[in-house]
C-alpha positions in Angstrom: 0.0 0.0 0.0 1.3 3.5 -0.9 2.0 5.8 2.1 -0.3 8.8 2.4 1.8 11.9 2.5 1.0 14.8 4.8 1.0 18.5 4.1 4.1 18.9 6.2 6.0 16.9 3.5 5.5 19.8 1.0 7.0 23.3 0.8 4.8 25.3 -1.5 1.0 25.4 -1.9 -1.6 26.9 -4.2 -5.4 26.7 -3.9 -7.2 24.5 -6.4 -10.7 25.3 -7.5 -12.5 22.2 -8.8 -14.8 22.8 -11.7 -18.1 21.0 -12.6 -16.3 19.6 -15.7 -13.7 17.9 -13.5 -16.2 15.3 -12.4 -16.6 12.2 -14.4 -19.7 9.9 -14.8 -18.7 8.2 -11.5 -19.3 11.4 -9.6 -15.7 12.2 -8.7 -12.8 14.2 -10.1 -11.5 12.3 -13.1 -8.0 10.8 -12.9 -6.5 12.9 -15.7 -7.5 16.1 -14.0 -5.0 15.6 -11.2 -2.2 16.0 -13.8 -3.6 19.4 -14.6 -3.5 20.3 -10.9 0.1 19.1 -10.7 1.1 21.1 -13.8 -0.6 24.2 -12.4 1.1 24.2 -9.0 4.6 23.6 -10.5 4.1 26.3 -13.2 2.7 28.7 -10.6 5.8 28.3 -8.6 8.2 28.6 -11.6 6.5 31.8 -12.8 5.7 33.6 -9.6 8.7 32.5 -7.5 11.3 31.4 -10.0 10.7 34.2 -12.5 10.2 31.9 -15.5 9.1 33.8 -18.5 6.8 31.4 -20.3 6.0 33.7 -23.2 9.4 35.0 -24.2 12.2 33.5 -22.1 14.9 31.5 -23.8 14.4 28.5 -21.6 11.2 26.5 -21.0 10.4 23.3 -19.1 9.0 20.2 -20.8 7.3 17.4 -18.9 9.0 14.1 -19.7 7.6 11.8 -17.0 4.6 11.8 -14.6 2.8 9.5 -12.2 -0.1 9.8 -9.8 -1.4 7.6 -7.0 -5.0 8.2 -6.0 -5.9 7.7 -2.3 -9.3 9.2 -1.7 -12.0 10.6 -4.0 -12.8 14.3 -4.3 -15.6 15.9 -6.3 -16.9 19.3 -7.4 -17.4 21.6 -5.5 -14.6 20.5 -3.2 -11.9 23.1 -2.5 -8.4 21.7 -2.7 -4.8 22.8 -2.4 -1.9 21.5 -4.2 1.5 21.0 -2.5 4.8 21.0 -4.3 8.4 20.1 -3.3 11.6 19.3 -5.2 12.6 15.7 -4.8 15.6 15.8 -7.1 17.4 18.8 -8.6 19.7 18.0 -11.5 21.7 20.2 -13.9 19.0 20.2 -16.6 16.0 18.6 -14.9 13.9 18.7 -11.8 11.7 16.0 -10.3 8.8 17.4 -8.3 6.9 15.7 -5.6 3.2 16.9 -5.8 0.2 16.2 -3.7 -3.4 17.2 -3.5 -5.1 18.0 -0.2 -8.6 19.0 0.9 -8.5 22.7 1.7 -11.2 22.8 4.3 -10.2 19.7 6.3 -8.3 19.2 9.5 -7.0 16.0 7.9 -3.6 16.8 6.6 -3.3 13.7 4.5 -3.1 13.7 0.7 -6.0 12.5 -1.4 -3.6 12.0 -4.3 0.2 12.3 -4.8 2.7 11.8 -7.5 5.7 13.2 -9.3 6.7 14.7 -12.6 9.9 15.6 -14.2 10.6 18.9 -16.1 13.6 19.0 -18.5 14.6 22.5 -19.2 15.3 23.2 -22.9 16.2 26.0 -25.3 12.9 27.4 -26.5 13.9 27.3 -30.2 16.1 24.2 -30.5 14.3 22.1 -27.8 17.8 20.9 -26.7 18.4 20.4 -23.0 20.1 23.3 -21.3 21.3 24.0 -17.7 18.6 25.3 -15.4 19.0 29.1 -15.2 20.7 30.0 -11.9 17.8 32.2 -10.5 15.3 29.3 -11.2 17.7 26.8 -9.7 18.0 28.9 -6.5 14.2 29.1 -6.2 13.8 25.3 -6.8 16.5 24.6 -4.2 14.4 26.5 -1.6 11.6 24.0 -1.8 13.8 20.9 -1.9 12.7 18.0 0.3 15.2 17.2 3.1 17.7 14.4 2.3 
């Protein structure tokens, strides 16, 4: 059985507003929607804290791997929050740990958690490049211990 992470395991949070369209015919948020939540929290961090210019900067991050473990159902209109941490910071890539939590609950256990990997590339050539120093510094601040 997969461990159920707690909010204390994550370093950066953003609120997640579920939408009616997130629910599937089974009455809960569809599995693919969690990847959108993961992508949103990571990019929110990169843009607002790391200063990543997604429109005109010379470097962009591309997702090359992702996974999610689902632990408890949520449904519209639940209010959630997404937690982010850096599990591995390489020269050209970063592996994020991401989890989704209920926003209004005293329960600090994740309803879903996973990871994804960004490789940073030159916007034009799509060749891997070193992570820009200012972005690397921001990512290092949310690194998981160990």
